[in-house]
C-alpha positions as CSV (number, residue, x, y, z in Angstrom):
1,M,0.1,0.4,0.0
2,S,1.6,3.4,-1.4
3,L,1.4,6.1,1.3
4,L,-1.4,7.7,-0.8
5,S,-3.9,5.2,-0.7
6,E,-2.9,4.7,3.3
7,G,-3.3,8.4,4.0
8,L,-6.6,8.0,2.2
9,T,-7.8,4.8,3.9
10,K,-6.5,6.6,7.5
11,L,-8.8,9.7,6.5
12,N,-11.8,7.2,6.1
13,L,-12.2,8.6,2.6
14,D,-14.0,5.9,0.1
15,Y,-11.9,6.5,-3.2
16,K,-12.0,4.7,-6.2
17,E,-9.0,3.7,-8.0
18,E,-9.5,6.0,-10.7
19,Q,-9.2,9.4,-7.9
20,L,-6.3,7.3,-6.4
21,A,-4.4,7.3,-10.1
22,L,-5.5,11.0,-10.6
23,L,-4.1,12.1,-7.5
24,E,-1.0,10.1,-8.1
25,K,-1.2,11.4,-11.8
26,Y,-1.3,15.9,-10.1
27,I,1.5,14.7,-7.8
28,G,4.0,13.8,-11.0
29,E,2.7,17.4,-12.3
30,I,4.3,19.0,-9.1
31,E,7.0,17.2,-9.4
32,L,7.7,17.4,-13.0
33,W,7.1,21.8,-12.8
34,N,8.2,22.5,-8.9
35,P,12.0,22.5,-9.8
36,R,11.4,25.7,-12.6
37,Y,8.1,26.9,-10.9
38,G,8.9,26.9,-7.4
39,L,5.4,26.0,-6.8
40,V,5.8,23.8,-3.1
41,N,9.0,23.5,-0.7
42,A,8.3,19.9,-0.7
43,S,8.7,16.8,-2.8
44,G,8.4,12.9,-1.8
45,D,7.0,11.8,0.4
46,D,7.0,15.4,2.1
47,L,4.9,16.3,-0.8
48,V,2.0,13.8,0.1
49,I,1.6,14.4,3.2
50,R,2.3,18.1,4.1
51,H,0.2,19.0,1.0
52,I,-2.3,16.6,-0.5
53,L,-3.0,14.5,2.9
54,D,-2.7,18.0,4.5
55,S,-5.8,19.4,1.9
56,L,-7.6,15.5,2.0
57,A,-8.0,16.2,5.3
58,G,-10.7,18.7,5.0
59,V,-13.1,16.4,2.5
60,S,-15.2,15.4,4.7
61,A,-16.0,18.7,6.5
62,V,-16.5,20.5,3.6
63,L,-18.9,17.5,2.2
64,S,-21.0,18.2,5.1
65,R,-22.0,21.2,4.0
66,N,-23.3,19.9,0.7
67,P,-21.4,22.6,-1.4
68,S,-22.8,22.4,-4.9
69,R,-19.7,25.1,-6.3
70,L,-16.5,26.0,-4.4
71,A,-13.7,28.2,-4.8
72,D,-10.1,27.6,-4.0
73,V,-8.6,31.2,-3.9
74,G,-4.7,31.6,-4.0
75,S,-5.0,28.2,-5.0
76,G,-0.5,28.5,-6.4
77,A,-0.2,24.8,-7.0
78,G,-3.8,23.9,-6.8
79,L,-4.0,23.4,-3.2
80,P,-6.6,22.6,-1.5
81,G,-8.7,22.6,-5.1
82,I,-7.6,20.4,-7.2
83,P,-7.2,17.0,-4.6
84,L,-11.1,18.3,-3.3
85,A,-12.2,18.2,-7.1
86,I,-10.8,14.9,-7.3
87,M,-12.4,13.7,-4.2
88,M,-15.4,15.2,-4.6
89,P,-16.1,14.7,-8.7
90,H,-20.4,16.4,-8.1
91,V,-18.6,19.8,-7.1
92,G,-18.0,22.2,-9.4
93,V,-14.3,23.6,-8.0
94,T,-12.8,26.9,-9.2
95,L,-8.8,27.6,-9.0
96,I,-8.3,31.4,-8.5
97,E,-5.2,32.6,-8.8
98,R,-3.3,35.9,-10.2
99,S,0.1,34.9,-11.0
100,G,0.4,34.3,-14.7
101,K,2.9,31.5,-14.0
102,R,1.1,29.6,-11.5
103,V,-2.4,29.8,-13.9
104,R,-0.1,28.4,-16.5
105,F,0.8,25.3,-14.4
106,L,-2.7,25.0,-12.9
107,R,-4.5,24.7,-16.6
108,N,-1.8,22.3,-17.8
109,A,-2.5,20.4,-14.8
110,A,-6.4,20.9,-15.5
111,A,-6.1,19.4,-19.5
112,V,-3.8,16.4,-18.0
113,L,-6.3,15.3,-15.2
114,N,-9.0,15.7,-17.3
115,L,-11.3,16.9,-14.4
116,K,-14.6,18.1,-15.9
117,N,-16.1,19.8,-12.4
118,L,-12.6,21.8,-12.6
119,T,-12.1,25.8,-13.9
120,V,-8.9,27.9,-13.6
121,L,-9.7,31.8,-13.0
122,E,-6.9,34.0,-13.7
123,A,-7.7,37.2,-11.4
124,D,-7.0,39.3,-8.5
125,L,-9.6,38.3,-5.5
126,K,-11.1,42.0,-5.8
127,D,-12.2,41.3,-9.3
128,V,-14.0,38.5,-8.5
129,E,-17.3,38.3,-9.4
130,E,-18.6,35.1,-8.9
131,R,-20.2,33.4,-5.8
132,F,-19.9,30.2,-4.3
133,D,-21.3,28.3,-1.5
134,I,-17.6,27.2,-0.3
135,V,-14.2,29.3,-0.3
136,T,-11.2,27.9,0.7
137,F,-7.6,28.7,1.0
138,R,-4.3,27.4,3.1
139,A,-2.4,30.2,5.2
140,F,-0.8,29.1,8.8
141,K,-0.3,33.2,9.0
142,P,-3.5,35.0,10.8
143,V,-5.2,37.1,7.7
144,E,-6.0,40.8,7.6
145,P,-8.8,42.2,7.9
146,G,-9.1,43.7,4.2
147,I,-8.8,40.0,2.7
148,M,-11.0,38.5,4.7
149,A,-13.7,41.4,3.3
150,L,-13.0,40.2,-0.2
151,L,-13.0,36.6,0.5
152,M,-16.6,37.0,2.5
153,K,-17.4,38.9,-1.0
154,I,-17.7,36.0,-2.9
155,L,-19.6,33.8,-0.6
156,G,-22.8,33.2,-1.5
157,E,-26.0,33.5,0.7
158,N,-25.4,31.1,3.5
159,G,-21.9,30.3,2.1
160,L,-18.9,29.6,4.3
161,L,-15.0,30.6,4.6
162,A,-13.4,27.1,4.9
163,A,-9.6,28.1,5.9
164,Y,-6.9,25.5,6.6
165,K,-4.6,26.7,9.6
166,G,-2.2,25.6,11.7
167,K,-1.7,26.5,14.7
168,M,-4.6,27.4,17.5
169,E,-2.7,30.2,18.7
170,N,-2.6,31.8,15.2
171,I,-6.3,31.3,14.6
172,R,-6.8,32.9,17.6
173,E,-4.9,36.0,16.8
174,E,-7.0,35.9,13.3
175,I,-10.2,35.5,15.1
176,E,-9.7,38.7,16.8
177,L,-8.6,40.4,14.0
178,V,-11.3,40.1,11.5
179,K,-14.2,39.8,14.0
180,S,-15.8,42.9,13.0
181,T,-15.5,41.2,9.5
182,A,-16.3,37.5,9.6
183,S,-18.0,35.2,12.2
184,V,-16.5,31.9,13.1
185,K,-19.1,29.4,13.0
186,D,-16.8,26.4,13.6
187,I,-13.6,25.1,14.1
188,L,-12.4,22.0,13.2
189,T,-9.2,19.8,14.3
190,L,-7.7,17.9,11.3
191,S,-5.7,14.9,11.8
192,V,-3.2,14.3,8.9
193,P,-1.1,10.8,8.7
194,G,2.1,11.4,9.1
195,L,1.9,14.8,10.3
196,K,2.4,15.9,14.0
197,E,1.9,19.5,13.6
198,E,-1.4,21.1,14.9
199,R,-3.7,21.7,11.5
200,H,-7.4,23.1,11.8
201,L,-10.1,24.0,9.8
202,V,-11.7,27.3,10.5
203,F,-15.1,27.9,9.0
204,Y,-16.0,31.6,9.1
205,G,-19.5,33.5,7.9
206,N,-21.0,36.4,7.7
207,I,-21.6,38.6,10.9
């Protein structure tokens, strides 16, 4: 059993062999492009644990909110958006990225993986006009109120922001920073197979 498939099992995720193959192909694309594009500061098992399994640790929580449209803001290498799109084929996933270089990688990955539910949008967050049921991003430092306000603006009615976060002390700092902009709806502790560091998924909604 590979590290990836073992991780999926430990996360209690039901998956098809095609989904496992797509995740492996996606990892291959990151490894291929990473030396030139500097997408992530990881490779091999570290890439699988810190980025792929970390992204997938939020699948069950996101699915429990029954989204039909999800946006991954500042998608970068497609994390967590592409792993989520692979594991949630019935959910429309839009990757929002303003860096042209990273957009080239994302569009290539979308074409190689042939994911029908995946869209890549090259745009600055402030210019996005679409609305989504779930807006997600990975940031382990507190988000400034101005950015939080832009994130909240692209939420649809009853939409939620799902923020992948690290240490609880940073989360408390962020909550205090953005309390006039967003309301915390839930904080879930994530257990990422092979990772001993703190990981959380914080759900924010409109006040």
